[in-house]
Structure formats: structure tokens, C-alpha cells
VOPAGU-2260 file (C-alpha; in pm, 1 decimal, decimal comma):
REM VOPAGU-2260
SITE   aa  ch    i         X         Y         Z
SITE  MET   A    0   -5548,8   -2889,4   -7009,4
SITE  LEU   A    1   -5358,1   -2613,2   -7188,6
SITE  GLU   A    2   -5530,3   -2698,1   -7517,4
SITE  GLY   A    3   -5870,8   -2663,6   -7352,8
SITE  VAL   A    4   -5771,3   -2335,4   -7191,2
SITE  LEU   A    5   -5660,1   -2194,4   -7527,2
SITE  ILE   A    6   -5975,9   -2308,1   -7707,4
SITE  TYR   A    7   -6219,2   -2191,1   -7440,8
SITE  GLY   A    8   -6017,4   -1873,2   -7396,9
SITE  PHE   A    9   -6072,9   -1799,8   -7765,3
SITE  ILE   A   10   -6445,6   -1872,4   -7731,9
SITE  ASN   A   11   -6474,8   -1652,0   -7422,1
SITE  SER   A   12   -6287,4   -1372,8   -7601,7
SITE  VAL   A   13   -6530,1   -1383,8   -7894,5
SITE  LEU   A   14   -6817,3   -1372,1   -7642,6
SITE  LEU   A   15   -6678,5   -1052,8   -7488,5
SITE  VAL   A   16   -6621,7    -892,6   -7828,8
SITE  LEU   A   17   -6977,5    -984,8   -7927,8
SITE  VAL   A   18   -7114,8    -836,0   -7604,7
SITE  ALA   A   19   -6916,2    -511,6   -7637,2
SITE  MET   A   20   -6949,1    -447,0   -8011,2
SITE  GLY   A   21   -7291,8    -282,3   -7994,3
SITE  PHE   A   22   -7200,5     -58,7   -7700,3
SITE  ASN   A   23   -6883,3      52,6   -7878,0
SITE  LEU   A   24   -7068,3     114,9   -8204,3
SITE  THR   A   25   -7326,2     337,3   -8034,0
SITE  PHE   A   26   -7066,8     543,8   -7851,1
SITE  GLY   A   27   -6825,8     568,5   -8141,7
SITE  ILE   A   28   -7089,0     710,3   -8376,1
SITE  SER   A   29   -7342,6     897,4   -8162,5
SITE  GLY   A   30   -7118,7     975,6   -7864,0
SITE  VAL   A   31   -7386,2     827,0   -7635,6
SITE  ALA   A   32   -7276,5     581,7   -7367,5
SITE  ASN   A   33   -7590,8     365,5   -7358,2
SITE  PHE   A   34   -7608,0     239,7   -7000,2
SITE  ALA   A   35   -7938,9      66,9   -7081,0
SITE  TYR   A   36   -7734,4    -175,6   -7291,6
SITE  GLY   A   37   -7744,6    -465,6   -7043,9
SITE  ALA   A   38   -8118,6    -423,6   -6994,5
SITE  LEU   A   39   -8182,1    -432,9   -7370,2
SITE  TYR   A   40   -7969,0    -748,3   -7387,5
SITE  ILE   A   41   -8184,7    -922,4   -7125,3
SITE  MET   A   42   -8507,7    -786,5   -7273,6
SITE  ALA   A   43   -8417,5    -950,0   -7605,4
SITE  GLY   A   44   -8385,7   -1283,9   -7427,7
SITE  PHE   A   45   -8718,0   -1255,5   -7246,6
SITE  LEU   A   46   -8894,7   -1129,8   -7560,0
SITE  CYS   A   47   -8766,8   -1422,9   -7764,6
SITE  TRP   A   48   -8868,2   -1662,0   -7485,4
SITE  GLY   A   49   -9218,4   -1514,1   -7482,7
SITE  LEU   A   50   -9255,1   -1534,4   -7860,6
SITE  LEU   A   51   -9149,7   -1899,1   -7854,1
SITE  ASN   A   52   -9355,6   -2013,2   -7555,9
SITE  SER   A   53   -9661,3   -1785,8   -7567,8
SITE  LEU   A   54   -9712,5   -1730,8   -7939,4
SITE  GLY   A   55   -9541,8   -2045,7   -8066,2
SITE  LEU   A   56   -9345,1   -1865,9   -8336,3
SITE  PRO   A   57   -9069,2   -2054,2   -8519,6
SITE  TYR   A   58   -8731,8   -1999,8   -8355,9
SITE  TRP   A   59   -8578,0   -1808,3   -8649,1
SITE  LEU   A   60   -8879,4   -1576,3   -8666,9
SITE  ALA   A   61   -8874,3   -1516,8   -8289,0
SITE  VAL   A   62   -8505,8   -1422,4   -8314,6
SITE  ALA   A   63   -8567,3   -1183,4   -8604,9
SITE  VAL   A   64   -8866,5   -1016,7   -8436,8
SITE  SER   A   65   -8677,7    -981,5   -8107,5
SITE  VAL   A   66   -8375,9    -815,4   -8271,2
SITE  ALA   A   67   -8597,6    -578,8   -8471,9
SITE  ALA   A   68   -8809,9    -491,6   -8166,3
SITE  ILE   A   69   -8507,7    -412,7   -7948,6
SITE  ALA   A   70   -8354,3    -198,6   -8223,0
SITE  LEU   A   71   -8684,0      -9,8   -8262,8
SITE  LEU   A   72   -8714,4      38,8   -7886,4
SITE  ALA   A   73   -8360,8     181,5   -7871,1
SITE  GLY   A   74   -8442,4     418,1   -8158,2
SITE  LEU   A   75   -8749,0     540,0   -7968,7
SITE  LEU   A   76   -8536,8     577,5   -7655,1
SITE  PHE   A   77   -8307,0     810,1   -7847,8
SITE  ARG   A   78   -8595,3    1004,9   -8004,4
SITE  PHE   A   79   -8795,8    1068,2   -7689,3
SITE  VAL   A   80   -8528,8    1067,2   -7416,1
SITE  LEU   A   81   -8171,5    1104,7   -7537,1
SITE  LEU   A   82   -8243,3    1367,5   -7801,4
SITE  ARG   A   83   -8361,4    1600,4   -7526,7
SITE  VAL   A   84   -8034,7    1571,6   -7334,2
SITE  ARG   A   85   -7792,3    1505,5   -7620,6
SITE  GLY   A   86   -7454,6    1664,6   -7557,3
SITE  LEU   A   87   -7504,2    1666,0   -7179,0
SITE  VAL   A   88   -7288,1    1365,1   -7096,8
SITE  ILE   A   89   -7390,4    1324,2   -6734,0
SITE  SER   A   90   -7757,7    1356,7   -6825,1
SITE  GLU   A   91   -7718,5    1093,1   -7097,7
SITE  VAL   A   92   -7556,5     851,1   -6854,7
SITE  ILE   A   93   -7819,5     909,8   -6585,6
SITE  ALA   A   94   -8107,4     882,6   -6834,8
SITE  THR   A   95   -7988,5     558,3   -6996,2
SITE  PHE   A   96   -7886,6     401,5   -6665,5
SITE  GLY   A   97   -8225,4     493,2   -6518,2
SITE  VAL   A   98   -8411,4     337,8   -6811,7
SITE  GLY   A   99   -8197,9      23,7   -6792,2
SITE  LEU   A  100   -8247,7      -5,9   -6417,3
SITE  ALA   A  101   -8624,5      34,3   -6456,0
SITE  ILE   A  102   -8640,4    -235,7   -6725,6
SITE  LEU   A  103   -8439,8    -490,1   -6526,2
SITE  GLU   A  104   -8621,4    -429,3   -6199,3
SITE  LEU   A  105   -8959,6    -446,3   -6372,4
SITE  PHE   A  106   -8869,2    -792,0   -6500,6
SITE  ARG   A  107   -8777,7    -890,2   -6145,0
SITE  TYR   A  108   -9102,7    -738,8   -6010,3
SITE  TRP   A  109   -9308,8    -925,9   -6270,5
SITE  GLY   A  110   -9156,6   -1253,1   -6153,8
SITE  PHE   A  111   -8921,4   -1331,3   -6441,2
SITE  ILE   A  112   -8691,0   -1522,4   -6209,4
SITE  GLY   A  113   -8615,6   -1891,8   -6227,0
SITE  PHE   A  114   -8449,1   -2168,9   -6419,0
SITE  GLU   A  115   -8743,1   -2216,6   -6656,8
SITE  TYR   A  116   -8646,8   -1907,5   -6858,5
SITE  THR   A  117   -8415,1   -2062,6   -7113,5
SITE  LEU   A  118   -8371,4   -2051,0   -7489,3
SITE  PRO   A  119   -8308,7   -2362,6   -7699,7
SITE  VAL   A  120   -7964,9   -2407,0   -7847,3
SITE  TRP   A  121   -7922,7   -2339,5   -8218,1
SITE  LEU   A  122   -7717,5   -2653,7   -8273,5
SITE  ASP   A  123   -7756,2   -2948,7   -8036,3
SITE  ALA   A  124   -7429,5   -3129,8   -8101,0
SITE  SER   A  125   -7074,7   -3161,1   -7972,0
SITE  PHE   A  126   -6748,8   -3155,4   -8164,9
SITE  ASP   A  127   -6395,8   -3269,6   -8088,7
SITE  ILE   A  128   -6124,0   -3010,0   -8142,4
SITE  GLY   A  129   -5807,7   -3203,1   -8070,9
SITE  GLU   A  130   -5873,6   -3357,7   -7731,4
SITE  THR   A  131   -6121,0   -3086,9   -7630,0
SITE  VAL   A  132   -6497,8   -3127,8   -7663,1
SITE  VAL   A  133   -6685,3   -2811,9   -7763,1
SITE  ASP   A  134   -7063,6   -2786,8   -7787,7
SITE  GLY   A  135   -7225,4   -2667,4   -8106,8
SITE  GLN   A  136   -7378,5   -2354,1   -7954,8
SITE  ARG   A  137   -7037,0   -2213,0   -7868,5
SITE  LEU   A  138   -6915,9   -2275,8   -8221,1
SITE  ILE   A  139   -7228,1   -2103,0   -8354,3
SITE  MET   A  140   -7149,2   -1810,8   -8124,1
SITE  VAL   A  141   -6796,0   -1783,9   -8265,6
SITE  ALA   A  142   -6932,4   -1793,1   -8621,8
SITE  VAL   A  143   -7195,9   -1527,0   -8546,0
SITE  GLY   A  144   -6937,8   -1307,5   -8373,1
SITE  ALA   A  145   -6704,8   -1325,9   -8672,8
SITE  GLY   A  146   -6994,1   -1270,1   -8913,2
SITE  LEU   A  147   -7127,0    -962,3   -8730,1
SITE  THR   A  148   -6779,0    -810,8   -8711,1
SITE  LEU   A  149   -6723,5    -856,2   -9084,6
SITE  PHE   A  150   -7073,9    -729,1   -9160,4
SITE  LEU   A  151   -7006,4    -413,3   -8959,0
SITE  TRP   A  152   -6685,4    -352,2   -9154,1
SITE  PHE   A  153   -6858,8    -388,8   -9491,5
SITE  PHE   A  154   -7169,7    -197,2   -9380,6
SITE  THR   A  155   -6975,4     109,4   -9266,1
SITE  ARG   A  156   -6781,2     122,4   -9592,7
SITE  HIS   A  157   -7025,8      15,1   -9861,8
SITE  SER   A  158   -7366,2     150,8   -9757,3
SITE  ARG   A  159   -7508,5     500,5   -9743,5
SITE  ILE   A  160   -7604,6     478,6   -9376,6
SITE  GLY   A  161   -7270,9     322,1   -9292,9
SITE  ARG   A  162   -7081,0     605,6   -9458,4
SITE  ALA   A  163   -7300,7     852,3   -9267,8
SITE  PHE   A  164   -7202,3     667,4   -8950,1
SITE  ARG   A  165   -6836,3     717,0   -9031,4
SITE  GLY   A  166   -6895,8    1077,9   -9125,2
SITE  ILE   A  167   -7044,9    1191,2   -8796,4
SITE  ALA   A  168   -6799,9     971,7   -8605,0
SITE  GLN   A  169   -6504,6    1152,2   -8767,9
SITE  ASP   A  170   -6638,1    1509,4   -8765,5
SITE  GLU   A  171   -7002,7    1583,4   -8693,4
SITE  ARG   A  172   -6986,1    1951,2   -8794,6
SITE  THR   A  173   -6833,4    1873,5   -9132,8
SITE  ALA   A  174   -7089,5    1595,6   -9180,9
SITE  LEU   A  175   -7367,8    1850,0   -9119,5
SITE  THR   A  176   -7232,7    2075,8   -9394,7
SITE  LEU   A  177   -7247,9    1778,6   -9632,5
SITE  GLY   A  178   -7617,8    1731,0   -9566,2
SITE  ILE   A  179   -7599,7    1443,0   -9317,9
SITE  ASN   A  180   -7874,8    1455,3   -9056,1
SITE  ALA   A  181   -7669,4    1400,3   -8740,0
SITE  ASP   A  182   -7963,7    1335,0   -8506,8
SITE  LEU   A  183   -8124,3    1081,7   -8740,7
SITE  THR   A  184   -7790,0     909,4   -8798,2
SITE  ALA   A  185   -7726,1     898,0   -8423,8
SITE  ALA   A  186   -8071,3     742,5   -8373,3
SITE  PHE   A  187   -7984,9     476,0   -8631,3
SITE  ALA   A  188   -7653,8     416,5   -8450,2
SITE  VAL   A  189   -7825,9     365,6   -8114,0
SITE  ALA   A  190   -8077,2     129,7   -8275,7
SITE  PHE   A  191   -7801,5     -54,2   -8461,8
SITE  GLY   A  192   -7599,3     -98,8   -8142,6
SITE  ALA   A  193   -7906,5    -229,1   -7958,5
SITE  GLY   A  194   -7969,0    -473,5   -8242,6
SITE  TYR   A  195   -7615,2    -603,2   -8195,2
SITE  ALA   A  196   -7684,2    -639,9   -7821,3
SITE  ALA   A  197   -8000,2    -837,7   -7898,0
SITE  MET   A  198   -7818,9   -1061,9   -8144,7
SITE  ALA   A  199   -7543,5   -1123,1   -7891,0
SITE  ALA   A  200   -7804,9   -1213,4   -7628,2
SITE  LEU   A  201   -7987,3   -1460,0   -7850,3
SITE  VAL   A  202   -7670,5   -1648,8   -7938,3
SITE  ILE   A  203   -7518,7   -1642,0   -7585,6
SITE  LEU   A  204   -7821,8   -1692,3   -7358,5
SITE  PRO   A  205   -7893,4   -2048,5   -7482,9
SITE  LEU   A  206   -7575,4   -2144,8   -7293,6
SITE  GLY   A  207   -7754,8   -2078,8   -6962,8
SITE  THR   A  208   -8067,0   -1919,9   -6819,4
SITE  ILE   A  209   -8210,3   -1573,6   -6879,6
SITE  ALA   A  210   -8136,3   -1398,2   -6549,3
SITE  VAL   A  211   -8208,7   -1035,8   -6461,1
SITE  ASN   A  212   -7873,8    -994,5   -6284,4
SITE  GLU   A  213   -7693,4   -1090,8   -6603,8
SITE  GLY   A  214   -7794,5    -752,4   -6743,9
SITE  TYR   A  215   -7564,2    -579,7   -6495,4
SITE  ASN   A  216   -7279,7    -823,2   -6572,8
SITE  VAL   A  217   -7317,5    -761,3   -6946,5
SITE  LEU   A  218   -7297,4    -385,6   -6892,1
SITE  VAL   A  219   -6982,8    -420,5   -6677,0
SITE  ASN   A  220   -6813,0    -648,7   -6930,6
SITE  ALA   A  221   -6905,9    -420,3   -7221,3
SITE  LEU   A  222   -6771,7    -118,0   -7035,6
SITE  ALA   A  223   -6450,9    -297,4   -6939,7
SITE  VAL   A  224   -6378,2    -415,3   -7295,2
SITE  CYS   A  225   -6462,6     -78,9   -7453,9
SITE  ILE   A  226   -6265,7     130,3   -7204,4
SITE  VAL   A  227   -5961,4     -98,5   -7208,0
SITE  GLY   A  228   -5963,2    -108,8   -7589,1
SITE  GLY   A  229   -6050,7     258,5   -7628,6
SITE  LEU   A  230   -6405,0     387,7   -7665,0
SITE  GLY   A  231   -6501,7     409,0   -8030,0
SITE  SER   A  232   -6222,8     182,1   -8157,9
SITE  THR   A  233   -6334,2    -143,8   -8319,3
SITE  MET   A  234   -5981,0    -281,0   -8323,0
SITE  GLY   A  235   -5947,9    -182,6   -7958,8
SITE  VAL   A  236   -6260,8    -380,9   -7870,8
SITE  ILE   A  237   -6124,9    -690,4   -8045,6
SITE  VAL   A  238   -5781,0    -668,8   -7879,8
SITE  ALA   A  239   -5924,4    -590,6   -7535,6
SITE  GLY   A  240   -6182,9    -868,4   -7572,3
SITE  PHE   A  241   -5908,5   -1123,7   -7630,6
SITE  LEU   A  242   -5686,4    -989,6   -7351,1
SITE  ILE   A  243   -5967,0    -995,9   -7094,9
SITE  GLY   A  244   -6121,4   -1314,5   -7234,8
SITE  TYR   A  245   -5802,7   -1516,7   -7198,0
SITE  ALA   A  246   -5728,8   -1359,4   -6859,3
SITE  GLN   A  247   -6073,3   -1467,0   -6734,8
SITE  ILE   A  248   -6029,9   -1825,9   -6854,0
SITE  PHE   A  249   -5681,7   -1857,4   -6703,9
SITE  THR   A  250   -5818,4   -1714,8   -6377,9
SITE  ALA   A  251   -6113,1   -1957,4   -6375,2
SITE  THR   A  252   -5890,2   -2255,0   -6460,7
SITE  TYR   A  253   -5606,4   -2193,6   -6217,8
SITE  GLY   A  254   -5800,2   -1993,8   -5958,4
SITE  GLU   A  255   -6171,2   -1956,9   -5881,3
SITE  THR   A  256   -6458,4   -1913,4   -6127,4
SITE  HIS   A  257   -6617,0   -1627,3   -5933,3
SITE  TRP   A  258   -6301,2   -1420,8   -5987,3
SITE  MET   A  259   -6376,2   -1385,3   -6360,1
SITE  MET   A  260   -6574,2   -1064,8   -6310,9
SITE  ILE   A  261   -6295,4    -929,7   -6090,5
SITE  VAL   A  262   -6060,6    -966,4   -6388,8
SITE  SER   A  263   -6278,9    -728,0   -6591,4
SITE  LEU   A  264   -6292,0    -475,8   -6308,7
SITE  ALA   A  265   -5917,8    -503,6   -6246,7
SITE  ALA   A  266   -5841,7    -448,3   -6616,3
SITE  LEU   A  267   -6071,5    -145,5   -6611,3
SITE  LEU   A  268   -5896,6       0,0   -6307,0
SITE  VAL   A  269   -5546,0     -58,7   -6444,3
SITE  ILE   A  270   -5617,0     101,7   -6782,8
SITE  LEU   A  271   -5776,6     405,6   -6617,7
SITE  LEU   A  272   -5463,7     450,5   -6405,8
SITE  VAL   A  273   -5209,2     385,1   -6681,0
SITE  LYS   A  274   -5373,6     498,9   -7007,9
SITE  PRO   A  275   -5721,7     647,3   -6953,2
SITE  SER   A  276   -5795,1     675,9   -7326,1
SITE  GLY   A  277   -5754,2     297,9   -7369,0
SITE  LEU   A  278   -5515,4      96,2   -7582,9
SITE  PHE   A  279   -5647,3     232,1   -7913,8
SITE  GLY   A  280   -5846,5     529,1   -7784,5
SITE  LYS   A  281   -5840,7     865,7   -7958,4
SITE  GLN   A  282   -5945,5    1074,2   -7657,2
SITE  LYS   A  283   -5678,1    1308,2   -7531,4
SITE  GLU   A  284   -5474,0    1206,7   -7231,8
SITE  LEU   A  285   -5484,5    1416,5   -6916,1
SITE  GLU   A  286   -5144,0    1577,0   -6973,5
SITE  GLU   A  287   -5255,7    1679,6   -7324,9
SITE  ARG   A  288   -5565,6    1851,7   -7191,4
SITE  ILE   A  289   -5389,8    2061,7   -6929,0
């Protein structure tokens, strides 16, 4: 049993890192906490489902179009909504949460509820790891999670846009003096983060059904991982993802499955009480601000 717990704990940890990476990227670069993140995640799933079942597109093309469409939508969200309230933190939170809530509830109103909303698995096979059987989709998810993390590292260091991302993340005013368009770069960051959310959705959702309520769960998990790890810290997201991921699996194995979400909320509460800036956060602690 312990072997299975360790293996599935690793898989669950990668899932959480994959879910949180886009949210962390957006906040770390643009400073925007995109509370429409969970809604964009679910929208990617429904869009891909529609492209497959209504238009009959090949699976790979439906995935590519869905990711691009969600990224474009997030860029438009920044241009026409967030740009008007940028710098007003409460307004940004309310605006993005309102947009996310509207998207999810519209899907519910339009009747996108039921077990028929599913995506096909990318790899229909099972593999033995020791004495533990793991399905191919979970292994694909681990590979995609590792690939996207490595891609982000190379992209932010070896591309012009990536270096602009790092520039405004480190010091926006200095970046402006060097000719970097902060608003345009922030729009790219929001779109990039949404693209990561869409990619995460399309590799995770084949494990179950596309459910509207999952959008809220994704947002809670992304927030928990990012806040525990430290908002804006990629290493923090990875460490927090593994801490919470293994804690959830141990809780589900030796306790009750429905307590898994409570683990995320408990971790969030504890870190806010003990170290509000997170494990690797760069925000100042309360005693430093007074």
C-alpha cells in the first residue's frame, strides 16, 4: 500500500503544480490575481469537447485551438477589463472573480451538466510500476507537467518576451525605462497563464467528467498551492504542490476522500497564520511593514 501511496502522491503533486503554475505565472509577472482562473480551466474543457463532438476536429487540433482560444480570451479580458482597474487590487479581484462566476454559472444555465461531458484519454493503456498499476493518462499528465515547467524555465530566460516577463516581475519601473511596454507584457502574462490553465485542463479532465463545480475547486487548489509556496515563486509552487499533494493522498488513503479539499484549506490557513508571505514568498512580513 505504501508504494501505491508514494506513486499516486507524486502524481497528485504534479497535478497540483500543473493546476497552480498558470495562476502563479500571471500573478508573479503582472501582479494580477486572476480569480477567473478556474472558469477558464473549465471553459477549455467544454470548448475542446464542443470542437470534438460538434465540429469533428482531430483531437490534437481541438486541444491546440482550445488552448489558443483561452489564451486569447484572457488577453482580451486584460485589455478591456483589467487594464481599466490595474493597480487597484480589490477591484482586480472583484472583476476577475465576477467574470469567472459569470462564465461558470452560464455553463450551468445552458445545461452543461451531466456525465456525458468527457474528453477521451490521450493514452488508453495501463502500466505496472512495481506492484502498482498506473493508467497511461496519469503518466501523460506527469510528462506534460514536467515539460511545461521546463519550457517555462527556458522561455523566461532565452526569449525576448520571457526576459520582458522577468524584467517587469523584478522591477516594473526600471523595465519601463528600458523600453519594455509593461501593459502589453502584463497582457501576454495573463494570456500565457490562461494558456497554462487550459493545457492543465485538457490533460487532467480526461480522468473524469467536465463539471462546472470543478472550476471552483481548481481555483481553491491553485490559491492554496500559490499562497503556501509564496505568490510569484516557481520553486515555492513546486514545493507546496508536493507538500499538499502528498498530504491529500495520505488523507484519502488513511482517512476519507472528501477530506482532500480540507487539506488544501487547512494548509492555506496554517501558512497565513505562521508565515503569510509563504514558504518562498518575497512579500514583506507583517512585522517588517509596521
